[in-house]
N, CA, C, O and the ligand as a Tripos MOL2 file, in Angstrom:
@<TRIPOS>MOLECULE
protein
  277   275    70     0     0
PROTEIN
NO_CHARGES

@<TRIPOS>ATOM
      1 N          40.4000 -114.7290  -76.6770 N.3       1 MET1
      2 CA         40.2740 -116.1870  -77.2860 C.3       1 MET1
      3 C          39.0630 -116.9680  -76.4760 C.2       1 MET1
      4 O          38.2950 -117.7570  -77.0260 O.2       1 MET1
      5 N          39.0240 -116.6200  -75.0970 N.am      2 ALA2
      6 CA         38.1080 -117.1910  -74.2820 C.3       2 ALA2
      7 C          36.6760 -116.7920  -74.8570 C.2       2 ALA2
      8 O          35.7520 -117.5500  -75.1540 O.2       2 ALA2
      9 N          36.7390 -115.2900  -74.9410 N.am      3 ALA3
     10 CA         35.2310 -114.6860  -75.3260 C.3       3 ALA3
     11 C          35.0190 -115.3260  -76.7290 C.2       3 ALA3
     12 O          33.9430 -115.9020  -76.8920 O.2       3 ALA3
     13 N          35.8100 -115.3050  -77.6550 N.am      4 SER4
     14 CA         35.3670 -115.6850  -78.8940 C.3       4 SER4
     15 C          34.8210 -117.2920  -78.8870 C.2       4 SER4
     16 O          33.8750 -117.7300  -79.5410 O.2       4 SER4
     17 N          35.5880 -117.9470  -78.0690 N.am      5 THR5
     18 CA         35.2690 -119.4630  -77.9200 C.3       5 THR5
     19 C          33.8460 -119.4860  -77.4920 C.2       5 THR5
     20 O          33.0070 -120.1350  -78.1160 O.2       5 THR5
     21 N          33.5180 -118.6750  -76.2670 N.am      6 ALA6
     22 CA         32.2940 -118.8570  -75.6730 C.3       6 ALA6
     23 C          31.3020 -118.4340  -76.6930 C.2       6 ALA6
     24 O          30.2690 -119.0960  -76.7970 O.2       6 ALA6
     25 N          31.5160 -117.3300  -77.5120 N.am      7 ALA7
     26 CA         30.6120 -117.0110  -78.3550 C.3       7 ALA7
     27 C          30.3510 -117.8390  -79.3870 C.2       7 ALA7
     28 O          29.2590 -117.7940  -79.9540 O.2       7 ALA7
     29 N          31.3760 -118.7400  -79.7750 N.am      8 ALA8
     30 CA         31.0770 -119.5380  -80.9900 C.3       8 ALA8
     31 C          30.5540 -121.0000  -80.6060 C.2       8 ALA8
     32 O          30.3040 -121.8350  -81.4750 O.2       8 ALA8
     33 N          30.4010 -121.2580  -79.1690 N.am      9 TYR9
     34 CA         29.9620 -122.4220  -78.5010 C.3       9 TYR9
     35 C          28.3620 -122.5590  -78.9930 C.2       9 TYR9
     36 O          27.6040 -121.5910  -79.0610 O.2       9 TYR9
     37 N          28.0520 -123.7070  -79.2700 N.am     10 SER10
     38 CA         26.7020 -123.8190  -79.4920 C.3      10 SER10
     39 C          26.2950 -125.3580  -78.9860 C.2      10 SER10
     40 O          26.9880 -126.3070  -79.3510 O.2      10 SER10
     41 N          25.2270 -125.5360  -78.1960 N.am     11 CYS11
     42 CA         24.7440 -126.5940  -77.5650 C.3      11 CYS11
     43 C          23.4730 -126.8720  -78.3800 C.2      11 CYS11
     44 O          22.6040 -126.0150  -78.5420 O.2      11 CYS11
     45 N          23.4010 -128.2530  -78.9420 N.am     12 GLY12
     46 CA         22.3430 -128.6170  -79.5670 C.3      12 GLY12
     47 C          21.2190 -129.2000  -78.8830 C.2      12 GLY12
     48 O          20.2370 -129.6050  -79.5050 O.2      12 GLY12
     49 N          21.3320 -129.2690  -77.4550 N.am     13 HIS13
     50 CA         20.3710 -129.9000  -76.7970 C.3      13 HIS13
     51 C          19.6400 -128.8420  -75.7720 C.2      13 HIS13
     52 O          18.7860 -129.3120  -75.0210 O.2      13 HIS13
     53 N          19.9240 -127.4770  -75.7040 N.am     14 CYS14
     54 CA         19.3220 -126.6230  -74.7880 C.3      14 CYS14
     55 C          19.4240 -125.1100  -75.1750 C.2      14 CYS14
     56 O          20.2030 -124.8120  -76.0800 O.2      14 CYS14
     57 N          18.8400 -124.3290  -74.6810 N.am     15 ALA15
     58 CA         19.0290 -122.8310  -75.0660 C.3      15 ALA15
     59 C          19.9410 -122.3150  -73.8230 C.2      15 ALA15
     60 O          19.5780 -121.7140  -72.8120 O.2      15 ALA15
     61 N          21.1960 -122.7230  -74.2000 N.am     16 PHE16
     62 CA         22.3700 -122.2890  -73.0750 C.3      16 PHE16
     63 C          22.5020 -120.9270  -73.0940 C.2      16 PHE16
     64 O          21.8340 -120.2840  -73.9030 O.2      16 PHE16
     65 N          23.2730 -120.3640  -72.3150 N.am     17 THR17
     66 CA         23.8320 -119.0410  -72.1520 C.3      17 THR17
     67 C          25.2660 -119.0770  -71.8500 C.2      17 THR17
     68 O          25.7980 -120.0710  -71.3550 O.2      17 THR17
     69 N          25.8710 -118.0390  -72.1340 N.am     18 HIS18
     70 CA         27.2770 -117.9980  -71.9060 C.3      18 HIS18
     71 C          27.7080 -116.5040  -71.2870 C.2      18 HIS18
     72 O          27.0810 -115.4710  -71.5210 O.2      18 HIS18
     73 N          28.7350 -116.5830  -70.5700 N.am     19 ILE19
     74 CA         29.0880 -115.1730  -69.9460 C.3      19 ILE19
     75 C          30.5140 -115.0320  -70.2370 C.2      19 ILE19
     76 O          31.1530 -116.0620  -70.4530 O.2      19 ILE19
     77 N          31.1360 -113.8260  -70.2740 N.am     20 VAL20
     78 CA         32.5020 -113.5130  -70.5700 C.3      20 VAL20
     79 C          32.8430 -112.4540  -69.4800 C.2      20 VAL20
     80 O          32.1630 -111.4330  -69.3680 O.2      20 VAL20
     81 N          33.8460 -112.7030  -68.7270 N.am     21 VAL21
     82 CA         34.3950 -111.6940  -67.7000 C.3      21 VAL21
     83 C          35.5940 -111.3530  -68.0140 C.2      21 VAL21
     84 O          36.5410 -112.1390  -67.9790 O.2      21 VAL21
     85 N          35.6890 -109.9070  -68.4180 N.am     22 ALA22
     86 CA         37.0800 -109.5070  -69.0510 C.3      22 ALA22
     87 C          37.5550 -108.6460  -67.8750 C.2      22 ALA22
     88 O          36.7770 -107.9240  -67.2520 O.2      22 ALA22
     89 N          38.9360 -108.7540  -67.5790 N.am     23 ARG23
     90 CA         39.6530 -107.8060  -66.8730 C.3      23 ARG23
     91 C          40.9100 -107.6180  -67.6230 C.2      23 ARG23
     92 O          41.2570 -108.5140  -68.3920 O.2      23 ARG23
     93 N          41.6170 -106.5830  -67.4940 N.am     24 PRO24
     94 CA         43.1040 -106.4260  -68.0660 C.3      24 PRO24
     95 C          43.9120 -107.3310  -68.0500 C.2      24 PRO24
     96 O          44.5060 -107.5270  -66.9900 O.2      24 PRO24
     97 N          44.1960 -108.1590  -69.1860 N.am     25 GLY25
     98 CA         45.0150 -109.2100  -69.4230 C.3      25 GLY25
     99 C          44.2870 -110.5700  -69.1440 C.2      25 GLY25
    100 O          44.8930 -111.6280  -69.3130 O.2      25 GLY25
    101 N          43.0580 -110.5420  -68.7390 N.am     26 VAL26
    102 CA         42.4020 -111.8450  -68.3740 C.3      26 VAL26
    103 C          41.1570 -111.7730  -68.9730 C.2      26 VAL26
    104 O          40.4950 -110.7460  -68.8310 O.2      26 VAL26
    105 N          40.6710 -112.8490  -69.7210 N.am     27 ALA27
    106 CA         39.3470 -112.9160  -70.2200 C.3      27 ALA27
    107 C          38.9280 -114.5970  -69.6300 C.2      27 ALA27
    108 O          39.5830 -115.6000  -69.9150 O.2      27 ALA27
    109 N          37.8370 -114.5740  -68.8660 N.am     28 LEU28
    110 CA         37.3150 -115.7780  -68.3930 C.3      28 LEU28
    111 C          35.7960 -116.0170  -69.2320 C.2      28 LEU28
    112 O          35.0060 -115.0900  -69.4100 O.2      28 LEU28
    113 N          35.6170 -117.0690  -69.5840 N.am     29 ALA29
    114 CA         34.2760 -117.3400  -70.2980 C.3      29 ALA29
    115 C          33.7750 -118.6420  -69.6550 C.2      29 ALA29
    116 O          34.5790 -119.5140  -69.3250 O.2      29 ALA29
    117 N          32.4130 -118.7830  -69.4710 N.am     30 ASP30
    118 CA         31.8130 -120.0980  -69.2180 C.3      30 ASP30
    119 C          30.6330 -120.1400  -69.9090 C.2      30 ASP30
    120 O          30.0730 -119.0950  -70.2360 O.2      30 ASP30
    121 N          30.0710 -121.4960  -70.2390 N.am     31 VAL31
    122 CA         28.8060 -121.7020  -70.7150 C.3      31 VAL31
    123 C          27.8890 -122.3860  -69.6960 C.2      31 VAL31
    124 O          28.3290 -123.2740  -68.9670 O.2      31 VAL31
    125 N          26.6130 -121.9750  -69.6420 N.am     32 PHE32
    126 CA         25.6110 -122.4940  -68.6330 C.3      32 PHE32
    127 C          24.5690 -123.0920  -69.4810 C.2      32 PHE32
    128 O          23.9240 -122.4770  -70.3290 O.2      32 PHE32
    129 N          24.4400 -124.4730  -69.1560 N.am     33 HIS33
    130 CA         23.4540 -125.2270  -69.8970 C.3      33 HIS33
    131 C          22.0650 -125.0630  -69.1530 C.2      33 HIS33
    132 O          22.0800 -124.6260  -68.0020 O.2      33 HIS33
    133 N          21.0140 -125.3530  -69.6830 N.am     34 ASP34
    134 CA         19.5620 -125.3760  -69.0760 C.3      34 ASP34
    135 C          19.7430 -126.7120  -68.0480 C.2      34 ASP34
    136 O          20.4730 -127.6790  -68.2660 O.2      34 ASP34
    137 N          18.8100 -126.4780  -66.7800 N.am     35 PRO35
    138 CA         19.0250 -127.5810  -65.9410 C.3      35 PRO35
    139 C          18.6800 -129.1490  -66.4590 C.2      35 PRO35
    140 O          19.1650 -130.1650  -65.9620 O.2      35 PRO35
    141 N          17.9330 -129.1080  -67.3360 N.am     36 GLY36
    142 CA         17.5050 -130.4780  -68.0680 C.3      36 GLY36
    143 C          18.4960 -130.8690  -69.0500 C.2      36 GLY36
    144 O          18.3190 -131.9410  -69.6290 O.2      36 GLY36
    145 N          19.5070 -130.1660  -69.3250 N.am     37 CYS37
    146 CA         20.2460 -130.4190  -70.6470 C.3      37 CYS37
    147 C          20.9610 -131.8180  -70.3540 C.2      37 CYS37
    148 O          21.3980 -132.0410  -69.2250 O.2      37 CYS37
    149 N          21.0740 -132.7380  -71.3620 N.am     38 PRO38
    150 CA         21.7550 -133.8930  -71.2610 C.3      38 PRO38
    151 C          23.3280 -133.5700  -71.0860 C.2      38 PRO38
    152 O          24.0500 -134.2440  -70.3520 O.2      38 PRO38
    153 N          23.6880 -132.6920  -71.6850 N.am     39 VAL39
    154 CA         25.2600 -132.2380  -71.4870 C.3      39 VAL39
    155 C          25.4900 -132.0800  -70.0750 C.2      39 VAL39
    156 O          26.4540 -132.6060  -69.5190 O.2      39 VAL39
    157 N          24.6490 -131.3840  -69.4840 N.am     40 LEU40
    158 CA         24.8570 -130.8320  -67.9740 C.3      40 LEU40
    159 C          24.6570 -132.1080  -67.0890 C.2      40 LEU40
    160 O          25.1780 -132.1120  -65.9740 O.2      40 LEU40
    161 N          23.8830 -133.2700  -67.5430 N.am     41 ARG41
    162 CA         23.7780 -134.3480  -66.6170 C.3      41 ARG41
    163 C          24.7860 -135.3220  -67.0020 C.2      41 ARG41
    164 O          24.7250 -136.4240  -66.4570 O.2      41 ARG41
    165 N          25.7530 -135.0860  -67.8980 N.am     42 GLY42
    166 CA         26.7090 -135.8470  -68.3840 C.3      42 GLY42
    167 C          26.2800 -136.9990  -69.3660 C.2      42 GLY42
    168 O          27.1430 -137.8120  -69.6970 O.2      42 GLY42
    169 N          25.1200 -137.1060  -69.8050 N.am     43 VAL43
    170 CA         24.6540 -138.1440  -70.8140 C.3      43 VAL43
    171 C          25.2330 -137.9020  -72.0490 C.2      43 VAL43
    172 O          25.5340 -138.8340  -72.7940 O.2      43 VAL43
    173 N          25.4240 -136.7040  -72.3480 N.am     44 VAL44
    174 CA         26.0350 -136.2090  -73.8130 C.3      44 VAL44
    175 C          27.3480 -135.6500  -73.5540 C.2      44 VAL44
    176 O          27.4280 -134.7570  -72.7100 O.2      44 VAL44
    177 N          28.3580 -136.0350  -74.1400 N.am     45 ASP45
    178 CA         29.6870 -135.5180  -74.0350 C.3      45 ASP45
    179 C          29.8640 -133.9640  -74.4480 C.2      45 ASP45
    180 O          29.4100 -133.5950  -75.5320 O.2      45 ASP45
    181 N          30.4080 -133.2100  -73.7370 N.am     46 ARG46
    182 CA         30.5080 -131.8180  -74.0500 C.3      46 ARG46
    183 C          31.7220 -131.4580  -74.8510 C.2      46 ARG46
    184 O          31.8500 -130.4110  -75.4860 O.2      46 ARG46
    185 N          32.6160 -132.4440  -74.7610 N.am     47 ALA47
    186 CA         33.9020 -132.0740  -75.7080 C.3      47 ALA47
    187 C          33.7180 -131.9750  -77.0780 C.2      47 ALA47
    188 O          34.4460 -131.1240  -77.5890 O.2      47 ALA47
    189 N          32.8810 -132.6490  -77.9490 N.am     48 PRO48
    190 CA         32.6440 -132.2590  -79.2630 C.3      48 PRO48
    191 C          32.3550 -130.8380  -79.6510 C.2      48 PRO48
    192 O          32.9280 -130.1970  -80.5320 O.2      48 PRO48
    193 N          31.1440 -130.3390  -78.6740 N.am     49 ALA49
    194 CA         30.7770 -128.8400  -78.8430 C.3      49 ALA49
    195 C          31.8450 -128.0310  -78.6080 C.2      49 ALA49
    196 O          32.0530 -127.0550  -79.3290 O.2      49 ALA49
    197 N          32.7120 -128.3780  -77.4790 N.am     50 ALA50
    198 CA         33.7380 -127.3870  -77.0440 C.3      50 ALA50
    199 C          34.7380 -127.2400  -78.1500 C.2      50 ALA50
    200 O          35.2070 -126.1430  -78.4550 O.2      50 ALA50
    201 N          35.0520 -128.3520  -78.7410 N.am     51 ARG51
    202 CA         36.1030 -128.6370  -79.8970 C.3      51 ARG51
    203 C          35.7460 -127.5970  -80.9050 C.2      51 ARG51
    204 O          36.5530 -126.7670  -81.3220 O.2      51 ARG51
    205 N          34.4320 -127.6840  -81.2990 N.am     52 ARG52
    206 CA         33.8100 -127.0600  -82.5480 C.3      52 ARG52
    207 C          33.9420 -125.4290  -82.2960 C.2      52 ARG52
    208 O          34.1800 -124.6340  -83.2060 O.2      52 ARG52
    209 N          33.7450 -125.0570  -80.8820 N.am     53 ALA53
    210 CA         33.7980 -123.7450  -80.4850 C.3      53 ALA53
    211 C          35.2200 -123.2610  -80.7690 C.2      53 ALA53
    212 O          35.4970 -122.3080  -81.4970 O.2      53 ALA53
    213 N          36.0680 -124.0160  -80.1220 N.am     54 VAL54
    214 CA         37.5360 -123.5690  -80.3810 C.3      54 VAL54
    215 C          37.9700 -123.3550  -81.9450 C.2      54 VAL54
    216 O          38.5420 -122.3470  -82.3620 O.2      54 VAL54
    217 N          37.6110 -124.4380  -82.6980 N.am     55 ILE55
    218 CA         38.0170 -124.3310  -84.0640 C.3      55 ILE55
    219 C          37.4020 -123.1390  -84.7530 C.2      55 ILE55
    220 O          37.9900 -122.5610  -85.6680 O.2      55 ILE55
    221 N          36.1380 -122.7510  -84.2810 N.am     56 ALA56
    222 CA         35.4420 -121.6870  -85.0240 C.3      56 ALA56
    223 C          36.0510 -120.3980  -84.5070 C.2      56 ALA56
    224 O          36.1130 -119.3950  -85.2190 O.2      56 ALA56
    225 N          36.4700 -120.4320  -83.3420 N.am     57 ALA57
    226 CA         37.0210 -119.2480  -82.6930 C.3      57 ALA57
    227 C          38.4030 -119.0050  -83.2530 C.2      57 ALA57
    228 O          38.6770 -117.8390  -83.5400 O.2      57 ALA57
    229 N          39.3500 -119.9850  -83.4570 N.am     58 LEU58
    230 CA         40.5070 -119.9720  -84.2370 C.3      58 LEU58
    231 C          40.3380 -119.4430  -85.6840 C.2      58 LEU58
    232 O          41.1330 -118.6340  -86.1620 O.2      58 LEU58
    233 N          39.2170 -119.9580  -86.3990 N.am     59 ALA59
    234 CA         39.1140 -119.6990  -87.7240 C.3      59 ALA59
    235 C          38.8190 -118.2840  -87.8690 C.2      59 ALA59
    236 O          39.1930 -117.6980  -88.8850 O.2      59 ALA59
    237 N          38.1000 -117.5980  -86.8290 N.am     60 ALA60
    238 CA         37.5980 -116.2590  -87.0780 C.3      60 ALA60
    239 C          38.6530 -115.3080  -86.7520 C.2      60 ALA60
    240 O          38.4700 -114.1120  -86.9790 O.2      60 ALA60
    241 N          39.8830 -115.7850  -86.1720 N.am     61 GLN61
    242 CA         40.9780 -114.8310  -85.8050 C.3      61 GLN61
    243 C          41.5870 -114.5150  -87.3040 C.2      61 GLN61
    244 O          41.5330 -115.3050  -88.2470 O.2      61 GLN61
    245 N          42.1730 -113.2070  -87.3360 N.am     62 PRO62
    246 CA         43.1890 -112.8210  -88.5540 C.3      62 PRO62
    247 C          44.2780 -113.8950  -88.4550 C.2      62 PRO62
    248 O          44.6480 -114.3790  -87.3860 O.2      62 PRO62
    249 N          44.7070 -114.1910  -89.5300 N.am     63 ALA63
    250 CA         45.7720 -115.2130  -89.8060 C.3      63 ALA63
    251 C          47.0640 -114.5850  -89.0600 C.2      63 ALA63
    252 O          47.7520 -115.4100  -88.4590 O.2      63 ALA63
    253 N          47.4750 -113.2740  -89.0190 N.am     64 ARG64
    254 CA         48.6980 -113.0410  -88.3670 C.3      64 ARG64
    255 C          48.6390 -113.0810  -87.0550 C.2      64 ARG64
    256 O          49.7330 -113.1640  -86.4960 O.2      64 ARG64
    257 N          47.5610 -113.0420  -86.2860 N.am     65 LYS65
    258 CA         47.2910 -113.0900  -85.0160 C.3      65 LYS65
    259 C          47.6030 -114.5450  -84.5070 C.2      65 LYS65
    260 O          48.2380 -114.7830  -83.4800 O.2      65 LYS65
    261 N          47.0160 -115.5900  -85.4490 N.am     66 ARG66
    262 CA         47.0250 -116.9440  -85.3150 C.3      66 ARG66
    263 C          48.5370 -117.4630  -85.1240 C.2      66 ARG66
    264 O          48.9240 -118.3260  -84.3350 O.2      66 ARG66
    265 N          49.2350 -116.7720  -85.9780 N.am     67 LEU67
    266 CA         50.7150 -117.1900  -86.2820 C.3      67 LEU67
    267 C          51.6160 -117.0530  -84.9040 C.2      67 LEU67
    268 O          52.5340 -117.8120  -84.5940 O.2      67 LEU67
    269 N          51.1100 -115.8190  -84.0820 N.am     68 ARG68
    270 CA         51.9260 -115.3130  -83.1230 C.3      68 ARG68
    271 C          51.5980 -116.3240  -82.0270 C.2      68 ARG68
    272 O          52.5030 -116.5460  -81.2230 O.2      68 ARG68
    273 N          50.4340 -116.9740  -81.8720 N.am     69 GLN69
    274 CA         50.1920 -117.8130  -80.6110 C.3      69 GLN69
    275 C          50.8980 -119.2300  -80.6050 C.2      69 GLN69
    276 O          50.7670 -119.9810  -79.6390 O.2      69 GLN69
    277 ZN         22.9650 -127.7390  -73.1560 Zn       70 ZN70
@<TRIPOS>BOND
     1     1     2 1
     2     2     3 1
     3     3     4 2
     4     3     5 am
     5     5     6 1
     6     6     7 1
     7     7     8 2
     8     7     9 am
     9     9    10 1
    10    10    11 1
    11    11    12 2
    12    11    13 am
    13    13    14 1
    14    14    15 1
    15    15    16 2
    16    15    17 am
    17    17    18 1
    18    18    19 1
    19    19    20 2
    20    19    21 am
    21    21    22 1
    22    22    23 1
    23    23    24 2
    24    23    25 am
    25    25    26 1
    26    26    27 1
    27    27    28 2
    28    27    29 am
    29    29    30 1
    30    30    31 1
    31    31    32 2
    32    31    33 am
    33    33    34 1
    34    34    35 1
    35    35    36 2
    36    35    37 am
    37    37    38 1
    38    38    39 1
    39    39    40 2
    40    39    41 am
    41    41    42 1
    42    42    43 1
    43    43    44 2
    44    43    45 am
    45    45    46 1
    46    46    47 1
    47    47    48 2
    48    47    49 am
    49    49    50 1
    50    50    51 1
    51    51    52 2
    52    51    53 am
    53    53    54 1
    54    54    55 1
    55    55    56 2
    56    55    57 am
    57    57    58 1
    58    58    59 1
    59    59    60 2
    60    59    61 am
    61    61    62 1
    62    62    63 1
    63    63    64 2
    64    63    65 am
    65    65    66 1
    66    66    67 1
    67    67    68 2
    68    67    69 am
    69    69    70 1
    70    70    71 1
    71    71    72 2
    72    71    73 am
    73    73    74 1
    74    74    75 1
    75    75    76 2
    76    75    77 am
    77    77    78 1
    78    78    79 1
    79    79    80 2
    80    79    81 am
    81    81    82 1
    82    82    83 1
    83    83    84 2
    84    83    85 am
    85    85    86 1
    86    86    87 1
    87    87    88 2
    88    87    89 am
    89    89    90 1
    90    90    91 1
    91    91    92 2
    92    91    93 am
    93    93    94 1
    94    94    95 1
    95    95    96 2
    96    95    97 am
    97    97    98 1
    98    98    99 1
    99    99   100 2
   100    99   101 am
   101   101   102 1
   102   102   103 1
   103   103   104 2
   104   103   105 am
   105   105   106 1
   106   106   107 1
   107   107   108 2
   108   107   109 am
   109   109   110 1
   110   110   111 1
   111   111   112 2
   112   111   113 am
   113   113   114 1
   114   114   115 1
   115   115   116 2
   116   115   117 am
   117   117   118 1
   118   118   119 1
   119   119   120 2
   120   119   121 am
   121   121   122 1
   122   122   123 1
   123   123   124 2
   124   123   125 am
   125   125   126 1
   126   126   127 1
   127   127   128 2
   128   127   129 am
   129   129   130 1
   130   130   131 1
   131   131   132 2
   132   131   133 am
   133   133   134 1
   134   134   135 1
   135   135   136 2
   136   135   137 am
   137   137   138 1
   138   138   139 1
   139   139   140 2
   140   139   141 am
   141   141   142 1
   142   142   143 1
   143   143   144 2
   144   143   145 am
   145   145   146 1
   146   146   147 1
   147   147   148 2
   148   147   149 am
   149   149   150 1
   150   150   151 1
   151   151   152 2
   152   151   153 am
   153   153   154 1
   154   154   155 1
   155   155   156 2
   156   155   157 am
   157   157   158 1
   158   158   159 1
   159   159   160 2
   160   159   161 am
   161   161   162 1
   162   162   163 1
   163   163   164 2
   164   163   165 am
   165   165   166 1
   166   166   167 1
   167   167   168 2
   168   167   169 am
   169   169   170 1
   170   170   171 1
   171   171   172 2
   172   171   173 am
   173   173   174 1
   174   174   175 1
   175   175   176 2
   176   175   177 am
   177   177   178 1
   178   178   179 1
   179   179   180 2
   180   179   181 am
   181   181   182 1
   182   182   183 1
   183   183   184 2
   184   183   185 am
   185   185   186 1
   186   186   187 1
   187   187   188 2
   188   187   189 am
   189   189   190 1
   190   190   191 1
   191   191   192 2
   192   191   193 am
   193   193   194 1
   194   194   195 1
   195   195   196 2
   196   195   197 am
   197   197   198 1
   198   198   199 1
   199   199   200 2
   200   199   201 am
   201   201   202 1
   202   202   203 1
   203   203   204 2
   204   203   205 am
   205   205   206 1
   206   206   207 1
   207   207   208 2
   208   207   209 am
   209   209   210 1
   210   210   211 1
   211   211   212 2
   212   211   213 am
   213   213   214 1
   214   214   215 1
   215   215   216 2
   216   215   217 am
   217   217   218 1
   218   218   219 1
   219   219   220 2
   220   219   221 am
   221   221   222 1
   222   222   223 1
   223   223   224 2
   224   223   225 am
   225   225   226 1
   226   226   227 1
   227   227   228 2
   228   227   229 am
   229   229   230 1
   230   230   231 1
   231   231   232 2
   232   231   233 am
   233   233   234 1
   234   234   235 1
   235   235   236 2
   236   235   237 am
   237   237   238 1
   238   238   239 1
   239   239   240 2
   240   239   241 am
   241   241   242 1
   242   242   243 1
   243   243   244 2
   244   243   245 am
   245   245   246 1
   246   246   247 1
   247   247   248 2
   248   247   249 am
   249   249   250 1
   250   250   251 1
   251   251   252 2
   252   251   253 am
   253   253   254 1
   254   254   255 1
   255   255   256 2
   256   255   257 am
   257   257   258 1
   258   258   259 1
   259   259   260 2
   260   259   261 am
   261   261   262 1
   262   262   263 1
   263   263   264 2
   264   263   265 am
   265   265   266 1
   266   266   267 1
   267   267   268 2
   268   267   269 am
   269   269   270 1
   270   270   271 1
   271   271   272 2
   272   271   273 am
   273   273   274 1
   274   274   275 1
   275   275   276 2
@<TRIPOS>SUBSTRUCTURE
     1 MET1         2 RESIDUE 1 A MET
     2 ALA2         6 RESIDUE 1 A ALA
     3 ALA3        10 RESIDUE 1 A ALA
     4 SER4        14 RESIDUE 1 A SER
     5 THR5        18 RESIDUE 1 A THR
     6 ALA6        22 RESIDUE 1 A ALA
     7 ALA7        26 RESIDUE 1 A ALA
     8 ALA8        30 RESIDUE 1 A ALA
     9 TYR9        34 RESIDUE 1 A TYR
    10 SER10       38 RESIDUE 1 A SER
    11 CYS11       42 RESIDUE 1 A CYS
    12 GLY12       46 RESIDUE 1 A GLY
    13 HIS13       50 RESIDUE 1 A HIS
    14 CYS14       54 RESIDUE 1 A CYS
    15 ALA15       58 RESIDUE 1 A ALA
    16 PHE16       62 RESIDUE 1 A PHE
    17 THR17       66 RESIDUE 1 A THR
    18 HIS18       70 RESIDUE 1 A HIS
    19 ILE19       74 RESIDUE 1 A ILE
    20 VAL20       78 RESIDUE 1 A VAL
    21 VAL21       82 RESIDUE 1 A VAL
    22 ALA22       86 RESIDUE 1 A ALA
    23 ARG23       90 RESIDUE 1 A ARG
    24 PRO24       94 RESIDUE 1 A PRO
    25 GLY25       98 RESIDUE 1 A GLY
    26 VAL26      102 RESIDUE 1 A VAL
    27 ALA27      106 RESIDUE 1 A ALA
    28 LEU28      110 RESIDUE 1 A LEU
    29 ALA29      114 RESIDUE 1 A ALA
    30 ASP30      118 RESIDUE 1 A ASP
    31 VAL31      122 RESIDUE 1 A VAL
    32 PHE32      126 RESIDUE 1 A PHE
    33 HIS33      130 RESIDUE 1 A HIS
    34 ASP34      134 RESIDUE 1 A ASP
    35 PRO35      138 RESIDUE 1 A PRO
    36 GLY36      142 RESIDUE 1 A GLY
    37 CYS37      146 RESIDUE 1 A CYS
    38 PRO38      150 RESIDUE 1 A PRO
    39 VAL39      154 RESIDUE 1 A VAL
    40 LEU40      158 RESIDUE 1 A LEU
    41 ARG41      162 RESIDUE 1 A ARG
    42 GLY42      166 RESIDUE 1 A GLY
    43 VAL43      170 RESIDUE 1 A VAL
    44 VAL44      174 RESIDUE 1 A VAL
    45 ASP45      178 RESIDUE 1 A ASP
    46 ARG46      182 RESIDUE 1 A ARG
    47 ALA47      186 RESIDUE 1 A ALA
    48 PRO48      190 RESIDUE 1 A PRO
    49 ALA49      194 RESIDUE 1 A ALA
    50 ALA50      198 RESIDUE 1 A ALA
    51 ARG51      202 RESIDUE 1 A ARG
    52 ARG52      206 RESIDUE 1 A ARG
    53 ALA53      210 RESIDUE 1 A ALA
    54 VAL54      214 RESIDUE 1 A VAL
    55 ILE55      218 RESIDUE 1 A ILE
    56 ALA56      222 RESIDUE 1 A ALA
    57 ALA57      226 RESIDUE 1 A ALA
    58 LEU58      230 RESIDUE 1 A LEU
    59 ALA59      234 RESIDUE 1 A ALA
    60 ALA60      238 RESIDUE 1 A ALA
    61 GLN61      242 RESIDUE 1 A GLN
    62 PRO62      246 RESIDUE 1 A PRO
    63 ALA63      250 RESIDUE 1 A ALA
    64 ARG64      254 RESIDUE 1 A ARG
    65 LYS65      258 RESIDUE 1 A LYS
    66 ARG66      262 RESIDUE 1 A ARG
    67 LEU67      266 RESIDUE 1 A LEU
    68 ARG68      270 RESIDUE 1 A ARG
    69 GLN69      274 RESIDUE 1 A GLN
    70 ZN70       277 GROUP 0 **** ****
């Protein structure tokens, strides 16, 4: 889920990058904004983009898997 959320994340203010670190049973993901990005400086709220990424990741999951979580 963390990997698909990071992959679905989209910043409209910079050419961001994301990384996914996966170990057995654990997947960590983070998004890195460009240094001048207003999201990084706190001028623009990052919550809407994060919400859209989670919704897109959930929508991309097979229905059966969604029901189990
Ligand atoms: Zn950004």
